[in-house]
N, C-alpha and C positions, 0 to 999 in steps of 0.2 A: 338609893333610887337615883341619886345624881349621876352615879357610876353607871347605872344600867342607861340612862339617856345619852350619856356620853359613848357609851359602847355601840348603841343604835346609830348615832349621828356618825362615827367614824365608819361604819360598814356602809351607811347611805353615800358618805362623801366617796369613799373607794369605789363604789360601783358606779358613780357618776363619772368619775375619772376614768373608768375602763371602757366606758361606751362613748365618751364626749370626746376624748383626747384623740383617738384614732380618726373620728370624724374631721377633727382640725386638721389632719395630714391627708385628708382624701380629697382629690379635685372632683368636678363634675366630669361625666363620661365625654371624651371628645375633646376637652379642653387641653390646651398645650401651653407649658411653662417656658419653652425656648425655642429658638430656632433649630438648634440640635436635635430636640425630641421631634419636630417636623420633618426635618430631613432624613432622621432615622426610620420613621414611620413610611415616608415615601420610598425610601431604598428596600425595606422589607415587603411593601405592599407589592413592588413589581419585581422583586427578585427572581431569578431564572431557576427554571427546574432543570438540574444538570442530569443528563442522561450519560452514563460513560459504558464503553464496550466492556461486558463482564468477563473477568479473568477467572477460569475455572481451575488454573493450575498455577501456583505461585512460579515466579519468574518466568512464565510465559509471555511472549511478545504478542500472542493471539488476542490478549486482552489488554485493558488499560492497567499498567504497572504502577502508576502513580496517582496521587490525589493534589487537587489544588490546596494549596496551605498557606498561613501567614509565613511572612519572612522570618519571624522569629525563630523558625527551624534553623536558620542560619547563624544566630546569634548564642554567645556564651558557651561555645565549644571550640577545643583545640583543632577539631577536623577541619575547620574552615579558616582560611587564611585571608587577608588582605595584602594585595600586592602591588609594587608599582612597576611599570615598564619604563625602564631607563636606557632608550638606546637599543632596544631588542633585548636586554637583560632583566631577569624578573628579580626585584629585591623584595624580601619580604618585610612587611612594615609591621604587622601585628596578627596575632591569633586570638582566640577568644573575644572576637570583636562584638560591639553593641551597636546600636542604631546611631548613636551620637558618634562613632567613628567613621561613619560614612558622610556626614555632613558636609555639603560645599566641596567635595573632592571632585577633581576633574577627570578627564577622560584618560589621564595617565594610570589611573589605578584600575584596579581589578579584584574580583573575589575568585578563589580557588578552592573548589569543594574537594573532598579527599580521595578521587579516583581519577582514573584516566578517562576522560571522555571519549575516546576513539576506541577503548577497550572496555566497555562497561560492565560487560557480563550482567550479573544480577545485583552487583554492588550498590548502585544508585538507590534501585528499589527497596533493597533490605534497610539501608542506612536511612532512607526517608521514613519507612515505616517505624523504626526504632526510634528514632528523634520526636515523631509525633506522639509515641508512647511515651518517653521520657518528659516532654513537656506538657503532655496531655492535651495536645492540639487536636480539633478536629478540622475536618475538610472545610475550607473557608473561601469566600470571595471578597475583595475589597470593593467597595462602592464611593463613587463620587458624584455630586452634582455640581454641574458646571455650565456657563454659558460662554458663548463666542463673541468677542467684539465685532460689531457691524452685521451679526446675524440675530434674527428673532428666534426666540424659544429656549427652553430648558431641556438639557440632557444628563441623563443618568447614565454613568459608566459603570461597569462591572469587570474587574480586572482579576484574571486568573494567575496566581503564581505557582509553577511547577517545578520541582527541583532538577529535572532533566527533560531533555527533547530527545525522544527516540524516534527519528524520521531519517530521511536520507542525508540530511545535515545534522547529525549526532552533536549535541553541545549540553554544558551544564545551564540549568536554568532555562525557564521559558516563560514569556509574559505573552498571554493571548486575552481575550474578552470580548464583552458585546457592548453595545449601547442603544439606549431608547431616547428618541428625540421627542419631545412636547411641543405642541402649538400653547404655550402658556406664559405669562409674565411672572409667575410666582410658585413656589412649592405649595403654598395655601391654596391657589387656584387650582392647581391639578388635584390635591386632596378632595377639597371642597366639592368639586365638579366632577370627581370620579373619571378624568378624563383618561383616555387610552394614547399609547404613543403614535404619533402620526407617521414616523419612520423608524426602522431598525436598521442597525448595521452588526454583522458579525465580523470579528478580526479574524483573518485567514493568513498567517505567515505574515508577509510584507505587505498584503492587501487586505481584501474583504468582501463582504457582500452583502447589499442592501436590500429591503423588502418593505411592505408596509403591514400592518397589523392584519388585515382581513385577506391577505394573499394567500392563495391555497395551499402553498409550501409549508407556511408558518404554522407551528403547533402550540396551543395555547392552554392554560389551564386557568380560568378565570382571569385575574390580571397577570399572570405569571406566563412568560413565554418559555417554551422549552427547547434547550440548547442540547445539542449533540457533540461534544468535543472528541475529534478524531483520536484513535488510539495512538499514543506514542507521540504523535505531532501535536496535538491539542488544538489545532485549528477548529473553529466553531462552526458547525452546520445545521441548517434548519431541519433536517431530517436524518433518518437511519440509512446509511447506504455506503458504497464506495464511491469515492470522488476523484475524477480526474483532473490533474493541474498540470500545465505544461508552462508554468511561469508568467501567464499573462496577467497584467494588471497586478502584480505582486504575489500571485498564488504560487504554492509550492511546486516543484516539478518532482512529480510523481503520484502516488496515490495515496489519499487519505482514507482510512477506514473507521468508519462509525456505524457499521451494520451491526445485527442483531447477532447475538444475544446482548442485550442491554441492561442496565440496572440503575433505578434512580440512586443520586448520590446527595443525600441532606448535606446541606452547607450552612456555615454561619456567615452573617454579612457584618463586614468591619467597616464602618463609614470613615473615610478618609478626608481630612480638611483641605481647603483650596489654599490655605496657605500654612507653611510651616514656621513656628515662632523661633526656632533657634536649635543648636545643638543638643538640648536637654528634651527637646519635643520627641515624643515616642514614634512620630511620623519624620525624624531627621533623615532618615535613610531616602526620602523623597527627593532630597536636592543632590542626590549622588549621580555623577555625570558618567561614571564608569561602567565597565563590563559586569555582569553578575554572574559570571563564570570564566574559566580558565581560557586565556589566549592560545589560539591554535593557529596553524599554518597548514592549509589555507584556511583564510579567514571566516570561511561558512561554519566552521567548527569551534568557532570562539562563543563564549556566553554573550547574551544580548545586552542592550541597554535597557534601562530601566524605563517605567511608565512615561515619566517626566520628558525622555528624550524621543518618545514617538511622536508623529505628526498629529494624533488624534487627541493629545494631551491639551494643546494649546488651541487646535482648530477641529474641534469634534464634528461640528456640523459641515464644514468644507470637505471633511476626510470622507464623511459619510456619503455626500454626494457624488464623489469621484469613483467609489468603488463598483466594482461590477454587480449586475442585477441577479445573475444566475451561476450556479456551478453545475457541473457536468455530472450526472450519477451514472454509475455502471449498472446495466440491466440487471436484475436480480436472477434471471431464468439462465439455465446455461447456454453458453454460446457454441456455434458449430465451430469446431477446429481451434486452432490458435487465436483466441478473440482478441479484438484491438485492445482492450484494456489489459490482458494477459501479456501481450507483447510489450506494451507502451510501459506498465508498471513493472515488468519484469527488467527490462532493460534499464529503465531508471534507479531500480534498487540494485541491479548488479553493478551498474557504473559507479553508485555512490559507495557501494562495499570495497570496490578496487580503489577509490579514493581515500577512503578510510584506512584500508589496509596498508596502503605503500605511500600516503601522505603527499601525492602529487597533485598538481592542479587540475580542477575538474575538467578545463579545456584540453589538457594534454590527454585525460582518460578518453574524451571524445574523440579526438584525433587518432588514439591508438584503436579504439573499437572500429571508427572507419577505415582504418588501415587495414585491419584484419579482415573487415567484411569484404574490402576490395581483393585481398589477397586469396579469401575462399572464392570469390567470385571467379577470379583469374585461374585458380586452381580447378574449378569445375568446367573449365572452357576445355581441358583435355579430352572431355567427353562431350563435347558440345553438339557433335554430329547424332548421337542417340537421343538428345532431347528435340532436336529438330526433326527428326524422322518419328519421334514419338507422337509430335503434334500434327504431324502429317496423317499419321495412321488413325489417330485419334478421331480427326473429323472427317477422314476418307470412309471410315466405318462408324460413323457416328451414332446411328441407330443403336448399336449394340454398347458402345463405350459410353455415350451419355447417358444410356439407361443405367449403367453401372454407377455413375455420378448421382443420379436421383437416388439410386439405393443406398448411397452412402450417406443421405441426409438422415434418416431414422437411426442408421448406424451410428452416425456422429454424435447425435443427441443423446443416444442412450450410454454410449461409451464416455460421454463428457460427463453426464450426471455420474457415472462411477467414480471418475477421475476427482471431481469436486468433493465427492463423499470421502474419498480417500485424504483428499488434501486437508478437509476439515478435523477427519479422526484421527488419521495415523500420524500425519505430520506435526500436529499440535501435540500429542502424546509423546513421540519422540523428541522432539526439539526442547520440550520443556525439562528433560533430563540430560541435555547435553552440558559438557563442562563450561565453566565460565570464561574460558579463553576465548577473545575475541577471534582468532584466527581459525580454531578447530570449531567454534560454533558457526562461523559464516560458511566454512568448508562443507561440515556435513549437513548444514541447513540447505546449501545449496544443492549437493549432492542428492539429498532426500527430495527436495522439490522438483530437481530435475528428472529423477526416477519415476516420482508418481506422475509428474506432468508428463511422462512419455507414455502413460497407460493408453490414452485414446488413440496415439498413432500406432502402437502395436496391436490393439485391438481393431483397427480399421485395416492394418496392413494383413491381418489374419483372416478377416471376413471378407473385405472387399478383394484383396489381393488375389485369391485363386481364380476369380472371373477375369479380372484385368490379364494376369499371367498366361492363363490358357488361351484367352482370345489372341493376345498378341502373338504367342507361339503358333496357333493353329493357321492365323492369317500370314505369318511369315512363312511357314512350311507349306502351306497350300496354295499360297498367292490368291485365296478367296476368303470369303467369310461365310459362316453358317451358323447363325445366332442360336438356333435350337440346341445344336450340337455344343456349341460353346459354353452356354448356360449348364447344360446337363453335365459336361465334363468338369466344368469349374466347380459345380456343386459336389461331384466326385471327389475331387481333390481338397475340399475344404477342410475336413478334419486333419489331414496331415499337414496342410499349410498352416492351419490354425496352430498344430502343435510345434512346427518348425520355428514359427515366429516368436512363440512365447518361449520357447526353449532358449532362443538365442538372447531374448530380451532378459532372461533371469540369469543366465550365464554372465553377460556383460556387466549387468547391475550388481552381482554379487562380486565380480572382479574389481569393480569401480569403488565398491564400500571401503576396500583396503586402502584407497588413496594412492599408496606408494605403487600400486600396480595399474594406475590409470593409463599409462602409456601402453602397457599390454591389452587393457580392454579396448582401446581405440584401434590398435592393430589387428585384434582378434574380431572386432566389430566389422571392419571393413571385409575379412576373410568369410565370416558367417553370415553376412548380410544377406547372400543370394541363397540361403538353405530354401525359401518357398519356390524359388526358380529350379531348384535341383530336385524339388518333389515332383515338379509337374514335367520338366523337360527330361530328367534322368530316372525319374520313377523311383526316387529313394524312399527309405521310411524316414521317420521323423529324427532319428538319431543319425543315419546315414548322411541325411541331407546336410549338415554342417561340415562333414568330413569331405562329401563331395563338391561342396562350395569351396572349401579350403585348397582342395587340391586343383580346382580349375583357376582360383585365383592367385595361387603361390608360384604358377608358372611364369613368373616374369611380369604378373599384371596387378601386383598390389597397390601401386601408386594410382593406376587408373581406376582400379575398383574403389580406392578411396575418393578420387574425385568423383566417381559416380554415386556413392553415398552422400558426399556433400551436395552434389546437384539435385539429389533425389530430395533431400530435405530443404534444401532452398527453393526447390520448386513448390514443395508441399506448404512450407511454413512462412515464406514470405511475402510473396506477390499479394495473397488475399487480406492479410491484416494491414500491409502498408497501403493498398488501394483503398481500403475502408477508412484507415486514418486519413488519409488525403481527401476522402469525400467528407470526413467529419470536420477536418480543420480548415481546408481550402474552400469547399462547397457549402459548408453550413448545413450539411446534412444531418438530420436526427441521428443520435448514437443508435437508437433501435435499428434504424433503416443501413446505418453504416455497417453495424453487426451483421445484420442480414447479407450485404452485399459481401462482407469477407466470408461468411459461411457458405454461400453459394459457389464463391470462387474456389473454396476450399475443397469442396465435394467434386466439382470439374476438374481440379488439379491433380488430386490424390491417384485416380486410376491413370492419369496421363503420365506421372512420375514412375509409376509403377511399370508402365509400358516401355519407358525409356531404360529403366533397370533390366528389364527381361530381354530387351533387344541387346544391352551391352552382355548379358550372359550367354546370349545364344551366339554371339560372336566368338566365344571360347568353348564351345561344346559341340558334339555331335549327338542327336538324339537317338539313343539306342532302341531296341525292341521291334516291334512291329512297324513302327512308322518309318517312313521314308526319310533317310539321313537329312539332317538339316546343315546344309555348307553354308558356311561362313562366306561374305563377300570377300572379294580381294581387298588387301589393304588400301586404304584411303579412297575406296570407292563408295563408302557410305552403307548404310544397311540397305537390304533389298526391298525395294517398294513393290507389294505385290499388286498385280493387275485385278481389276474388278471382275 
């Protein structure tokens, strides 16, 4: 009997322990046991929603190739070296480094990741993914709660670490981030009163952009702000778009891309301390004053300094008050002609790639590009009189030629849409399969984008060209204008002019793709360029047009023909976006209006440039067939200006 009572008592004690002991370790809902718990709750409650540009094909720069991650990715591997700069000479200090190895090191030290930052290929992307898989790392953001002496309020900072910066200034490692400012005296006050940030600041290269929580540009999900890091450069933006930057207030020089398609990136939040206790602290790397990537010349290709060396580390509120209030987005709809963003982004990207490839100072590249532009301008002056006479002819018979310019508007919109589609689909598909070599990737990508980027110009010349060519020919031959006949005959020549222009475009681009035959492509481009004029003036077939154009231009006129081609493209492609850009930057015109100004000028100038090319061709030919011969004016007398 006693044994049965003892057994029942034992069971009762066991059940009591099973239910009571867990309760002893359970705290009431909402209670906090430490300051750290309060801070962790705070940074989790307001953690940003991170939207990155979707990468559809591995190694494609059209989407985000990297992920924000903990700096642990750099530790415990022989791939990453700690070096010291001793009078310009790199001395290896250690491999397989840990956080403690960086503790308190000055700015003579720097880290070196395993590849060449100026020739990245797909190496950094693959290495980063491999290391994340090896260590079991998930995309992460560092969070920090801080105040600023002499400034009221509390700030939450979120720091992104990326292993590589793929922008115009390529370099190893990249530190970016956002911060939220609260009008509060304590963490508990923010949590208990469910306060929202009074101010927001996103880091963008060396500068940033501020906003208020209720601003129209700010996207939120409950207590979480939505961040759109730009692909490759990782500058944070408030919306999905392509963003222009020309270095003002620390912005990057070039175009940041955070446009669709995007995807949400789940991130873990790692809370950083405000003080590091010593070399054995897991965050000992926060006291490192050196560069987080290889040192390069020019310096813009060197790895950046760490968070503790940024102005916003010690002066977050002052920093957020000094950054700009808005960024400049590129309109999503297709622009007419070479848009402002296309010219600006293309020029910045091209100049940066020259610096990357040849390692010269960016100022030297700037002078080189300016010098080359001056040379092309001087070269085009060989045929200046045709341009002058084209302007005169255009306005003298404005009813007809300006109408062609109006017709160019819908044609430009449709052809630009086609070009944009080709850029999105074809170029992305091809460039993702290019070799890792920086030189060949840059070369082929530049050629591909140049060729696809010329689709609109080719189709404009093929569709608008026949009317401008026949109009100029008719006026010059008969010394009067007949709009109805010029429209009728222009439409008659449209199929063959279209065929000639497309044929020439395809042949030149096919030769260019060989790269080694690019000089031949330039030579033949000048000879074949006047194929459409040969169709109208010499009544040739599509195939015959390039042969006739070659014979006319080969008779000692190639240099002037090349000058005419340069003048044509300069007249069509430069004034419109330059004037639009000037209106944007100097006059403060809205980007949409500046694009409209640029587009209208492009449509006006396209037939004018075609007239100039036609007058040049007429100077070198005699019209056959039933027409009365067109006799070229005497040398130096200028193109004959018809009487009304």
